[in-house]
Structures are given as structure tokens and as C-alpha cells.
N, C-alpha and C positions, 0 to 999 in steps of 0.2 A: 504494499499500500504506500503510495507516495503522499505522505501526510502534508508536507508543505504546500504542494500544488492543490490538494483537496481543500485545505483551509483558505487558500487564496480564492478558490472558486466560491466557497460559502460566503466569504466577505463581499465578493463582487456581486453575488446574486442578491444578497440582503440589502446592499447599499445602493444598487443602481438599476436593477431590472424592474420593469413594470409588471412582469409576470413571475413572481417568486415561485420557484419550483417546489411545491409543497411536499413532493416525494423526496426531496433532498434529505430530510431527516426522518424518513419512514423506513430506513434500512439500517441493519445492525452496523455496518461498517461506517455509514455517515454519522450515526449517533456517537461513535467513538470520537468524532472530531467536532461535532456541532457544540459550541461552547456551553450553553445551559446544561445539555445532557452530560458533557464532560465533567461538570461540577458534581453530578450525582455520585460519581465514583469516589469522591473524597468523603462521602458520608460513611462508607463502610471500611472498617478495619484499619486502613493504613495511615490515613492523614487527618480525617475530619473528626474522629471520635464520637460522632453521633451514635453509631452502633454500640460502642462500648458503654457510653453513658446510659443507654437504655437497658443493656443486659447486666452490667456489673453492679449497677445500683439497685438491681432487683433480687429476687430470691431464686434465680436460676443458675448463674455461673459465678465463679470467683477465680481470681488470680492469687493463689496462695504464695507466700514467700517460701521458696524452696532452698533453704540454706543461704547460699550467696546469690541465688538467682531470683529474679522477678521482684526484687524490692523496688528498684527504679524510683527511688526517692519518695516511695509511698503513694505514687499516683494511681495505682490500681486499688490499693487498700482504702484510700479515703472515699472512693466511689462505693465500695462495698459497705462501709461503716457510716455512710452519709455524713462525712466530715469534711467535704470539700470546701474550698474557699474560692474567691473570684480571681485566683491567680494559680490555678492548676492546669495541667495539660488538657484535660477533658473540656473544661470550661473555655479556655483560651482558643483551642482549635475548633471546637464545635461552632462557636459564634462566628469565627472567621470564615469557616467553610460554607456554612449555610448562607451567610451574607454574600459570599462570592456567587452563590447560585441566584440569589435575588438580583444582584448587580448585573450579572451577565444576561439574565432574562430582560432586565430593563434596557440594556444596550440594544438588544434585538428589537424590542418593542418601539424604541425611539426611532429606529430605522424603518420599521414597517408601518407605523401608525399614519404618517403622511400619505401613504398609498391606500388607506382603508377605502372600502367601497368596491374594490375588485374582489370577487368571491374567493379567489385563491389566496389573496392576501388576507382576507378576513378569516379564512380558515387557519392560516399560519399564525395570525394574531391570537386566535382562540387557543391554539395549541401552546403557544408561548405563555399566555396569561395563565393557563392551567398549570404549566410547569412552574411558573413563578408562584402560583398559589400553593403548590406543594411545598416549596422552600419556605414560604411565609408560614405555612401551617406548622412545619417543623420548628421554626424559630419561635413562634408564639407558644406552641406546646411545651417547649423546653425552657423558655425564658420569661414567659408571661407578657407584660407590657413591653412592646418593642416599637421602633420607628416604623412608620408606614410610608415607605419611599417607593414611588411608582415611575420614576424616570431617572435615567443616568445623567442625561445632559442638563436636566433642570433640578437636580437634587439639591436640597438645602445643605449649606456647609456644615451646619450643626443641627441635624434633625432631632426633634423632641420625641419622647415615647408617646405612643398612642395606647389607650387602655385596651386590655386583651379582648374585652367584649366588642369593641369597635373593630378590631382586627378580624374577629370572627364574623361580624356582619359584612365587612368588606369582602371576605373570602367567599362567603355564601353567595353574595350578589355577583361576584366575578364568575364563579363557577356555574351558576344558574344561567348566566348570559352566554357563557362559552360552550357549555355541553351540547346544545343543539347543533352547533357547527362542527362538532367533532365526529370523526368516522367511527362506526361500530367495528373497529378493526381488531383482528386477532394478533397484530404485531405486538408482542409483549414488551418490546423495548421502545415503543412510541406512545405518545399521548393519545388516548382514545376515549370514547364515551364510557367504556367500562372503568377506565382509570379515574375519570372525572366523577362518576357516580360513587365509586368506592371512596374517593377522597371526601366527597360530600357526606357519605355515611359516617366516616371517621369524625368529621367536624360535628355532625349532629349528635352522634352517640356520646360525645364528650362535651356537649353543650353546657351541661350543668357545671362542669369544672371550669369552663372558659367564661361563662356569663352569669352563673348562678341560677339559671333556669333550664330545666331538663327539656329535651326535645327528642324523645325516643320515638315518637310517632313519625316524625320526618325522617329519622335515622332508618327506621324499618322500611319506609317508602323508598329510600335510596337503595337499600339492599334489594328490594323488590325490582328496582330499575335494572340493577346488574343482573339479577336472575332472569328478568324478562327479556334480556338481549338474546338469550338462547345460544350463546357462542362459547360459554365456559362450562366446564364439568370437572368433577373430581377425577383424578387419574386412579387406575386400579391398584397402583402401588403407593407406598409411602415414601418412595425414593425418587420417583421421576421428577417432581418439581425442583429437586436440588441436584440433578444430574449435571455432569460436565457439559452435556449437550441437551439443554432444557429449553431450547428456543421455541419448539413447537408443542410444548406440553399445554394442553387446553385448560389446565387449572391455573396457570400463572396469568395474571391480569396486567401487571406492570413490573418490569424487571430492570435492574441496572446492568448494563453491558460490561462484562469483564473478559479479558483474554490474557493468557499467560505471557504473551509478548507485546501485543498492540495496545492493550488496555489493562495495565497492571494495577494492583492495589488490594486484591482479595487473598489474604494469607492466613485465613482462619486455621487451616490444617497445621501450619508452622507453629502457631501459638498454643495449640492444645496437644498435639501428638507428643508421645515420649521420644526421647533422643533416638531410640532404636526402632521406632515405628516406620522409618524409611524402608526397612527390610520387609515389613508386613505388606506394604503397598508397592514395593518396587520403585520408590521415589528416586529421583535423581539428586536430591538434596536431603540434608538431615534436619529434622524439626527441632523445636526449642523447649519442649516439655513445660508448658505453662498452665493455661487455664483449664479448669475442670468443672464438672456439674456439681452443684450442691447436693449432698447425699439426700436431704429431705425432698428435693425436687425429683431426683432419680427414683425415689421410692414411691412417687405418685403413680408410676406406671405399673400396671399388672404385669406379671412375668410373661403372660402370653401375648402382650401387646407388641405388635410388630415394630412399633416405633422404638420400643425399648431395645429390641434385638438388633434393629438396623441402624439406629442413630448413635449408639454409644458403644464404647469399648471398655470391658471389664474382664477380669480373670486372666489366666495364662495367655500370653501373647506368643504368636508364631510368625515365622517368616513366610514368604510366598510358597515355599516348598513344604510347609507344614512342620518344620523343625522348631522346637521350643526356643524362644529367645531368652538369653541369659544376660543380666545386667552385671558386667564385670565390676563396676564401681561399687554397686551394693553388695556384690557377692552372692546374688540370689537369682532365681528365675524371675523373669519379668512378669509379675502378676499385678495387674491394676486392680485397686480396691476402691469401692464407692466411698469409704470413709476417709475423711481428711482430718487428721488429728488436731490441727490448729491453723488459724489464718496466717500466723508466722511460724514456720517450722525451722528448728535449728538444733541446738544442743540436746534438747529434750526428746528428740525423735531420732530413730534409726535412719541410716542412709536409705534403706528400702522405703520407709515411710515417706521420706522427703521426696524421693524420686518417683514413687509409684502410686501415691495417694490421689484418689479422685477418678471417677469415670470420665473418659475423654470423649470428644465430640467427633463424630464422623457423618453427621447429617448431610453435609455437602460432599458429594462424591469426590474421592481422591483417586485420580486416574493412575494407572500404572505409568511410571515415568514422570509423575508429576513434578513440576518445578516449584520454585518458591511462591509463584503466583498461580491461582487457580484459573481454569477456563470457565467455570460455572457462572452464569448470570445470576444475580442476587434477586430473589422475589420480594419486592416491596409490598405489593398487593397480591393476594392469592384468593382463589374462590372459596377454599375452606374457611378462610377468615370471614368472608362475606356471609357464609352460612351460619357461622358461630355468632356473628353480630346480629343476624336475623333472629336467631334463637334467643339471644339475650334481650333484644327489643320485645320479642313476643312475650317473654316472661315479665319484663318491666311494664308492658302495656296490658298484660292480662293476668295470668296466674302461673304458679309453679307447674312445670311440666308442659306449658304451652309451646315451648321451643323444641321439644323432644324430636319432632319430625325432621328438623333442620340439623340436628346434631347426629341423628342415627347413622346417616351414610358415612360421616366422618369417622365415627367409632367403628362402624362395621368393617370398613376397609383395613382398619388397624387391628381387628380382632380384639377390641377393647372391652367387650362385654355389653350387656343390655343397657339401653338408655330409657329410663323410666322416672318420671317425676322430677326431672332436673330443675333445681332452683338456681339462684344466682351463684351460690358458693360452688355448686357442681359445675356451672358453666365457666366460672373463672378458672377452676382447676383444669377443665378440659381445654380452655384456651391456652393455659400454660403448657399442657402436654403437646397439643397440636402445633402451636406457633413458637415452640421453644427455639431460641437463638435466631429469631427473625426480626428482632428490634421492637416488639410490641409490649413486652412485659411491664416496663416501667409505667407506661400509659395505662395499661389495664389495671394495675394495682392502685393507681391513683384514682381511677374512675370508681373502683369498687371500695375505696376508702381503706385500703390495706397497706399502702406504701410506707406508712410510718410504723408499721408493726415491727416488733423484734423478730429476728430469725438468727440463724447460726452465726455467731461471732458479730452480731449487730444488735445494738440496743434500740429501743423505740426512738424514733426521730420526730422532729417537730414538723408542723404543717408547712413551714417555709421551705422545707426541703423538696416539696413537690415541684418547684421550679429551681433552675440554676441561676446563680447571680451573673449579671453582665460583667464580662472581664474587666479587670482594673485598667488594662492597656487601652481598652475601648473608651472607658470613662475619661482616662487621661487625654485621649484625643478629642473627645466630645463630652464636655462636662454635663451637657443636657441629659446624658444617659444615666447620670448619677442622681438625678432629681426624682 
């Protein structure tokens, strides 16, 4: 791929053509280079910290300190214990990278808006506004009151914060206006009606958090809009949505494009797998033995649940030929255990405990010969999530068990047992199981009023922890953000 030439073509088309080629960013290769889409990659894993801020601050995963490894100045630990400040990596980078997405979207909109009225241009404007709405939704969800900036060329030098409820109203209006112009496309890596309806469902289902007033009726209607498109369905397996080649999986609604060479930044396998797990998967590089699943979360899966069997690694580990792996440093067979003795493991733990504690994550396929970056596209919105949101809204709008029919298929394909009389607690638990490690858990726990609860190696936390503070560097650059 000749990246430099491709970018010049994009800039030329956006800035000068009267007929903007709307298909330009409806292909996977072009999305790798189209600036607002490019910013999506920085949300996951490597640069932007959005993903880790959602997962490590929840009751799902943890980066335990393993002797001399993974202390990293405490940046992982403060997320787990809800003791972050406005000058830690997660806060600093997440704000910066989400803001980059808003800014790049505004640049494109400034170029396209003067040409509005042409149907092709209008469609491109609707797509870019929807993508900008997604970035703004993430910013508002994580930081609360934020600046509402809708232009790059005419942005104020020192924008003031807009109340969260007004950001919510703006996003709802923008998406309602844009959705009719969007295609009912099955391109998972491009903005579509399904993506916009799912984003609207996310906004409405969290309306009480954002505005103080619940709106589960409209959230359910948006789920119905996604379902009514008739172009999405659950895959028969629990692995296909996360496969290395998941482009055409009908369950995925909106994904972030990754490629091990052309679109790098997705290194989840490197951070979780044991040092010796390269032998298990035939990887070309050695992983870093980092994060693991909290034992309490791992225990929420029944033993017959396919997700437990397919998504996690526990017990004796083997190489590709079936030979037991032996950890020379620990002096023992490599046996991964769900139990993690402590958040900070050191002199009180054995070498085996330090190196082997915690079930590891293999939810995202690790191909034979995998490099440091994965090929898997990351599913931001997935049909299973829509069905579970529909179930939650049905219960909140009706009675316990009203959502069973929407949960049944999700649990059936996982062999997770019968679904009967599910109330909100059961739905939250099912969301945790099904949507594990997809960036939803922090938001879900906040909506269900459980984010401040104590869990393993975490004390109860204050309500103020449901948002992150604006970084100090941003306040230093714009004092209005500190008001």
C-alpha cells in the first residue's frame, strides 16, 4: 500500500472536489488512512488508554505487580484501586487521543460543510458527524462536562466546559439528523445506520447517568432499530467475532481496523500471555506475562460455558506439539492458576506464584506465527451487546424476566444454561460474561450503581470516581477546563 500517495488523494478529494467520493472511506484499506478513522486505533491498547481505563478500573482484569515486572510507576495499580489523579498515564493519554478524534473529524467537516447540498457530500457529512459523535460520547462518558467544539478553523482559543446533559442533547440531535442519511451497510469498519442506532442506544441507556433522567424506552427503541435492519445476527461460535479475520462476521456492527503491519497498535496478547506462551501458539515473538482475569470474574462462568473454555487459559500449558511447558525460572511445570495471591507480588510469594498466577486471556485469536501486533479488528459494537441492552431495557421498562427471550440465544450458543426470570443483577452478570474485555464494563457498573463497590484488592470508592479528572496539562493550557 502506498500510504503517502493515498493520503494525498484523500486530502485532495476532501478539499477541492465537488463530488466527494463517499466510497473512499467505505473500504478497510482506506479506513487505515482516513484521519478520523485512524484516530480510532489509538483508543485500544497501545496509545490512547481508553480501553485500559474501562477494563482495569472494573472488576474484570488486573495488572498485578509480578516481582520486578509491571509496577510501571503504579499506573496500572491506581486504575484498579480507583486512586488515580489528573496526572497519570491513563488520564493524560485518554483525553489527548479522544480529543484528537474530535479534532480530526472537525477538520473534515470544515472542508465538507461549504459543499453541503450535494447528496454525496451530505452523506459524507453525516458519516463524519456520526464518527465525531462517537468520540464526543467517549469523552463525555469518561470525563463528564467537556468542551463542545464543532469546528477546527473556528474553534475558540480557550473553550469552556459544557454541562454533560447538554453534550448528551447535542449528540442525540446530531445522530437523529445523521442516521437517515447513512447506509444500512454491513461494512463493519465504516459508519452505518447500525453503528449510529447502536450509539444512540448507548446514549439513551445511560441517560440517567448523563442527565439525571432515565430514558430506557428510547434506548429500547434504538435496539429495535438495529434488530429491525435485519442484517446482523449472532454467529454460531463464541470465537468468530474476535477472529484474526473477522471482517465478514455478521455479528459485528462497528469495528476498529487493525493489521499486524499496516495498522498496528493491538497487542493484547503480548500483555497477557506468559513468557513461554509463544510456544503454545507458534508466535514469532515472546509475550510479556502481564494482565490476568480477576478470579471472582472467572468464577462467574459455569464450567460448561464455552466462553470459559475458549477465552481463557488455565492449568498445565503445552507447546504446539503437545509437550508440557516447563518454566525454568520458577523450576516448575507451567501451570496457570485462577488465583492471584496479591495485587503486588514479591518476597511473600513463590516464583511460581509470581509468574503463573491468574487466568490469561485468549479471547482475541492468536494466529500461528503471530507478531507483536494482532490482525484482529476490534469490535466496538456487537449484536450480542444490542440484544443484552434490549433485554435490560425490557426489564427496566417492564418486569423481571421480560428480557429473557433476548438473552436466550446469547446464552444458548455458549452452552451457559437456562435463562429464566433474569432480573437486573443477572443481566449485569451476563453482560460481564459476554462482553468481557471489550471496553464496556466500567460503563455498565456505573449504570447499575456498582462501580464504587469493593472488590478484590479494592476498597469502596467515591461517586466522583465515576468520571476521570481532566488532565493537569490540559488545564494548564486552558484554565477554563479547571473551572
